[in-house]
py3Dmol code that shows the C-alpha trace and the ligand (Angstrom):
import py3Dmol

protein = """\
ATOM      1  CA  MET A   1      -1.773  39.859  32.535  1.00  0.00           C
ATOM      2  CA  SER A   2      -4.765  37.833  31.391  1.00  0.00           C
ATOM      3  CA  THR A   3      -6.965  38.922  28.631  1.00  0.00           C
ATOM      4  CA  ASN A   4      -9.085  35.790  28.900  1.00  0.00           C
ATOM      5  CA  GLU A   5     -11.896  37.666  30.737  1.00  0.00           C
ATOM      6  CA  SER A   6     -13.917  38.130  27.544  1.00  0.00           C
ATOM      7  CA  HIS A   7     -17.537  39.165  27.361  1.00  0.00           C
ATOM      8  CA  PRO A   8     -19.534  36.542  25.581  1.00  0.00           C
ATOM      9  CA  VAL A   9     -22.437  37.863  23.585  1.00  0.00           C
ATOM     10  CA  ARG A  10     -25.481  35.919  22.639  1.00  0.00           C
ATOM     11  CA  THR A  11     -28.594  36.722  20.676  1.00  0.00           C
ATOM     12  CA  CYS A  12     -31.992  36.553  22.405  1.00  0.00           C
ATOM     13  CA  VAL A  13     -34.292  34.240  20.450  1.00  0.00           C
ATOM     14  CA  GLY A  14     -37.242  36.491  21.235  1.00  0.00           C
ATOM     15  CA  CYS A  15     -36.254  40.105  20.312  1.00  0.00           C
ATOM     16  CA  ARG A  16     -33.206  39.060  18.306  1.00  0.00           C
ATOM     17  CA  GLN A  17     -31.037  41.669  20.237  1.00  0.00           C
ATOM     18  CA  ARG A  18     -27.544  40.830  21.098  1.00  0.00           C
ATOM     19  CA  ALA A  19     -26.767  40.927  24.856  1.00  0.00           C
ATOM     20  CA  ALA A  20     -24.172  39.891  27.231  1.00  0.00           C
ATOM     21  CA  LYS A  21     -24.466  36.140  27.844  1.00  0.00           C
ATOM     22  CA  GLN A  22     -24.919  36.805  31.672  1.00  0.00           C
ATOM     23  CA  ASP A  23     -27.952  38.902  30.945  1.00  0.00           C
ATOM     24  CA  LEU A  24     -29.684  36.180  29.108  1.00  0.00           C
ATOM     25  CA  LEU A  25     -31.301  32.942  30.310  1.00  0.00           C
ATOM     26  CA  ARG A  26     -30.075  29.740  28.796  1.00  0.00           C
ATOM     27  CA  VAL A  27     -32.940  27.375  27.678  1.00  0.00           C
ATOM     28  CA  VAL A  28     -32.544  23.769  26.853  1.00  0.00           C
ATOM     29  CA  ALA A  29     -34.920  21.083  25.632  1.00  0.00           C
ATOM     30  CA  GLN A  30     -35.540  18.129  28.030  1.00  0.00           C
ATOM     31  CA  ASP A  31     -37.784  15.334  26.867  1.00  0.00           C
ATOM     32  CA  GLY A  32     -39.841  17.673  24.744  1.00  0.00           C
ATOM     33  CA  VAL A  33     -40.116  20.335  27.504  1.00  0.00           C
ATOM     34  CA  LEU A  34     -38.504  23.689  27.528  1.00  0.00           C
ATOM     35  CA  ALA A  35     -36.353  24.006  30.610  1.00  0.00           C
ATOM     36  CA  PRO A  36     -34.694  27.023  32.031  1.00  0.00           C
ATOM     37  CA  ASP A  37     -30.883  26.434  32.581  1.00  0.00           C
ATOM     38  CA  PRO A  38     -29.953  29.407  34.738  1.00  0.00           C
ATOM     39  CA  ALA A  39     -26.562  27.863  35.720  1.00  0.00           C
ATOM     40  CA  GLY A  40     -25.785  27.134  31.959  1.00  0.00           C
ATOM     41  CA  ARG A  41     -24.645  23.661  32.728  1.00  0.00           C
ATOM     42  CA  SER A  42     -27.098  21.397  30.999  1.00  0.00           C
ATOM     43  CA  PRO A  43     -25.627  19.503  28.130  1.00  0.00           C
ATOM     44  CA  GLY A  44     -26.655  19.911  24.520  1.00  0.00           C
ATOM     45  CA  ARG A  45     -27.993  22.726  22.542  1.00  0.00           C
ATOM     46  CA  GLY A  46     -28.999  25.941  24.280  1.00  0.00           C
ATOM     47  CA  ALA A  47     -31.068  28.969  23.219  1.00  0.00           C
ATOM     48  CA  TYR A  48     -30.706  32.302  24.883  1.00  0.00           C
ATOM     49  CA  LEU A  49     -33.552  34.542  25.978  1.00  0.00           C
ATOM     50  CA  HIS A  50     -33.996  37.723  28.073  1.00  0.00           C
ATOM     51  CA  ARG A  51     -35.719  37.040  31.346  1.00  0.00           C
ATOM     52  CA  SER A  52     -38.809  38.807  29.989  1.00  0.00           C
ATOM     53  CA  THR A  53     -42.304  37.601  29.221  1.00  0.00           C
ATOM     54  CA  ALA A  54     -42.319  39.815  26.160  1.00  0.00           C
ATOM     55  CA  CYS A  55     -39.313  38.158  24.677  1.00  0.00           C
ATOM     56  CA  LEU A  56     -40.542  34.735  25.664  1.00  0.00           C
ATOM     57  CA  ASP A  57     -43.870  35.454  23.946  1.00  0.00           C
ATOM     58  CA  LEU A  58     -42.145  36.544  20.744  1.00  0.00           C
ATOM     59  CA  ALA A  59     -39.950  33.431  20.762  1.00  0.00           C
ATOM     60  CA  LEU A  60     -42.903  31.171  21.281  1.00  0.00           C
ATOM     61  CA  ARG A  61     -44.867  32.839  18.553  1.00  0.00           C
ATOM     62  CA  ARG A  62     -41.959  32.417  16.116  1.00  0.00           C
ATOM     63  CA  ARG A  63     -41.271  28.874  17.197  1.00  0.00           C
ATOM     64  CA  ALA A  64     -37.707  30.159  17.730  1.00  0.00           C
ATOM     65  CA  PHE A  65     -37.037  27.527  20.332  1.00  0.00           C
ATOM     66  CA  THR A  66     -37.976  24.667  18.139  1.00  0.00           C
ATOM     67  CA  ARG A  67     -35.566  25.912  15.424  1.00  0.00           C
ATOM     68  CA  ALA A  68     -32.748  27.059  17.842  1.00  0.00           C
ATOM     69  CA  LEU A  69     -32.786  23.739  19.589  1.00  0.00           C
ATOM     70  CA  ARG A  70     -33.428  21.546  16.501  1.00  0.00           C
ATOM     71  CA  ALA A  71     -36.435  20.005  18.173  1.00  0.00           C
ATOM     72  CA  GLN A  72     -38.353  17.474  16.101  1.00  0.00           C
ATOM     73  CA  ALA A  73     -41.683  18.445  17.589  1.00  0.00           C
ATOM     74  CA  ALA A  74     -43.275  21.266  19.416  1.00  0.00           C
ATOM     75  CA  LEU A  75     -41.775  21.930  22.836  1.00  0.00           C
ATOM     76  CA  ASP A  76     -43.893  22.341  25.995  1.00  0.00           C
ATOM     77  CA  PRO A  77     -43.200  25.979  27.222  1.00  0.00           C
ATOM     78  CA  HIS A  78     -45.011  25.722  30.667  1.00  0.00           C
ATOM     79  CA  ARG A  79     -41.914  25.200  32.797  1.00  0.00           C
ATOM     80  CA  LEU A  80     -40.059  28.062  31.103  1.00  0.00           C
ATOM     81  CA  THR A  81     -43.053  30.339  31.140  1.00  0.00           C
ATOM     82  CA  GLU A  82     -43.417  29.804  34.938  1.00  0.00           C
ATOM     83  CA  HIS A  83     -39.713  30.460  35.496  1.00  0.00           C
ATOM     84  CA  VAL A  84     -39.642  33.767  33.407  1.00  0.00           C
ATOM     85  CA  GLU A  85     -42.876  34.986  35.078  1.00  0.00           C
ATOM     86  CA  GLN A  86     -41.421  34.369  38.531  1.00  0.00           C
ATOM     87  CA  VAL A  87     -38.228  36.228  37.651  1.00  0.00           C
ATOM     88  CA  GLU A  88     -40.216  39.102  36.222  1.00  0.00           C
ATOM     89  CA  ILE A  89     -42.353  39.349  39.291  1.00  0.00           C
ATOM     90  CA  ARG A  90     -39.299  39.516  41.574  1.00  0.00           C
ATOM     91  CA  LYS A  91     -37.856  42.293  39.330  1.00  0.00           C
ATOM     92  CA  THR A  92     -41.153  44.246  39.448  1.00  0.00           C
ATOM     93  CA  VAL A  93     -41.306  44.008  43.236  1.00  0.00           C
ATOM     94  CA  ARG A  94     -37.798  45.247  43.601  1.00  0.00           C
ATOM     95  CA  THR A  95     -38.211  48.119  41.295  1.00  0.00           C
ATOM     96  CA  ASP A  96     -39.814  51.172  42.863  1.00  0.00           C
TER      97      ASP A  96
END
"""
ligand_1 = """\
1
ZN
Zn -35.019 39.691 24.128
"""
view = py3Dmol.view(width=600, height=400)
view.addModel(protein, "pdb")
view.setStyle({"model": 0}, {"cartoon": {"style": "trace"}})
view.addModel(ligand_1, "xyz")
view.setStyle({"model": 1}, {"stick": {}})
view.zoomTo()
view.show()
């Protein structure tokens, strides 16, 4: 009997709520750009965020990514913003 099936928990850098790792999007910094890492396979430091524009907005306003990823300079959020907006649109369409 394996008890290795744990449920890792991470903190969202936006709303600061703890959530199951699988419910959060991993975000990494690549060449000064915030990049979504849905597969969670990119090397280096990762920050975790709900797939929500509200959480993304909070995180950007607090410069939470810069801190969490130990970035030396401001990170370009455009790729991440696009990704989260697309996910949110899909969710909205699916919901009745
Ligand atoms: Zn959140």
